N, C-alpha and C positions, 0 to 999 in steps of 0.2 A: 457431574464433572467437577473435579477439583478446580479450585481457583488458583492454585499454585502448582507448577510442574517443575521437574528437576532436569537439568541438562546432564544426560548420561555420561557424556565425555568429560565433563567437569562438574562433579556432583555437589561442589560447594556453591554452585550458582543456581539460582531459583528464577523461573520465569512466571511473571503474572499476566503477561499478554503476548500472543503471537498470532499472526495472520499470515496465511500462505495463499497463493493463487490456486487456480485449478489444476496446475501442474506440479503442485506442492513446492513452489519456489517461494522463498522468503519475500514478504512484503514489509513486515514490521515485527520487531522483537523487542520486548522489555525485559531486562534481566537485572537481578540484584546479587550482591555478594561482596565478599572481602576483595581489597584491592589486588592481592596476588592472584586469585582465581579469575578476576576480571582481566588482568594483564595477560594470564594464560590464554583466556578465550581470544583476546585481540591479537595475540602472537599466532595462534592456530589459524585464525581466520585470515591473517596477513600471508602465511606461507602457503595456505590453501593445499592443493594436491601435489605440490612440488616434493613433499616429503611424507613419510608415513605418520609424522606427527601433526601435520596440518588438518584442517577440517574443510570438507566439501559439502557437508550437511550437518544439521543439528537435530540430535535425538532428544525429544521431550517425552518422557515416559514411553508410551507406544506409538507416539507420533514421530514422523521423520520429515524434516523441512529442509529442502536443498538450497544452496547458495546458487543463484542464477549465473551461468557461465557468461563472462563478458559484461556483466552489470557491476556497477560500482555502487556500493552501499555507503551511506553516511552514517555517522555515530554521534551521539551527544551523550556526554557523561555528567553525573553530579554526585558530588561526595555529601552523604547524609550523616551527620554526626548525632551523638546522644541518642542511639536507639538501644533497645534491649540487648543487642548483640555487638555493641561497640560502634565503630564507624563502618559504614557500608558505602559501596558505590553502586549507583543506579545507572544503567546504560540503555539507551534506545539505539537499535541498529535497524536501519530502514532504507528501502528503495529511495533513491534521491528524487524520483518524481513526486513524491509527497510534498516536498518543498519547492521544487521547480519543474515545470513542464519540460518534457524532453522533445525538442523541436525536430530531431532527426525521425523519431518514430511517431510523432504528433500525438503523444500521449501524456497523461498525468494520472496521479492517483490521489483519491480523496479519502480521508479516514474520519469517522465520526462515531459517536456513541450509539449503541445499538437502539436505544429508545428514541433517538433523534430523527424518526422517519419523516417528519413534517419538512425538514430542510433539505432532504436528499434531492428532491426534484429541482430546487433552486440551485444546489451545488452542481448538479448534472448540467443544467443550462448554462451557468456561469463557465464550467469547464469547457463546454462545447464552443461557447463564444470565444474563449481564450485561445483555443486550438485552431479554430476555423480560420481560413484565409479570407473567407467571404463575409460580408456584413450580415449580421442577423439581428432583427428587430425584437425587442422585448416582448411584444404581444404575441410573438410566434412560439414562446417558450413551450407550451404544451405540445404543440405539433412536432417542433424540433426534437424534444426529448423522446417523443413517441417513435419518430423516424430513427433516431439513434439506437433505441432499444430493439426495434424491428431488425435492424441491420447488424446487430451484434457489436455495436460500438461502446456499449456500457456493460461492464462485466463485474458483478458483485461478488464479494469474497467474504466468508464468515470466519470468525476468529476460531482458532483451535482452543485457545484459552483467553479469557479476558472479556471486557464489556465494550470493545469497539469493533466495527466492521470496516471494510475498505471497498472501494469501487475503482476499478481501472476505466478510464475513459481513453478510447482510441478513436480519434476522428479520421475518417477516410473522406478528404475533401472532395474528390472526384464523385463519389457516390452521393454524398450530402448535397453537392451543388446540383447534380442532375435531379435528384427528387425534389429539392427546393424549387428548381426552375419549373418543373412540371407543375408543382402545386401552386405556383404564382400564376402560371397560364391557366390553370383550373379554377383560379379565384379562391383557392382555400387559404392562401397566405396573401394577405393584403397589405397595403401601405399604412392603413389606419385601422 
């Protein structure tokens, strides 16, 4: 797989990282290009499907990533000077849940380097503690992460291109509380 993909609608932009969820909805996009090409992308994303010139999806070579309806994406840009190609703009376009949990859907997204497997468990547990309305003790970490995985509260996403992956954590407080309560009654979750 190539490390750089081209945006078919704006071929002057190159993508070095893209992650989509299981419904092919955009989670994270990293693109490079000249300022005019980047402004074209931002304009097309802003007008969306209101005209024939807008974008509702991003085509990267043979991959197609959709912009989730009703979701608000954040963007960060940086001007990079003194490259072989002159000045370039680097932009990240991403689901806002990467930087701030969504309390309405009780969800957040964590991104990490692919080889960083050892810290994923800790990130999952920290996210569950952040999203849960009930207190969770530190020594319950293994059991709580196991419950969340079994109940489909942790969804892992692989990159289309790039060396990072993402995980969506959606905590269902009702289910989590019921299972935790039962495990406390059964002596599996203890106070010490």
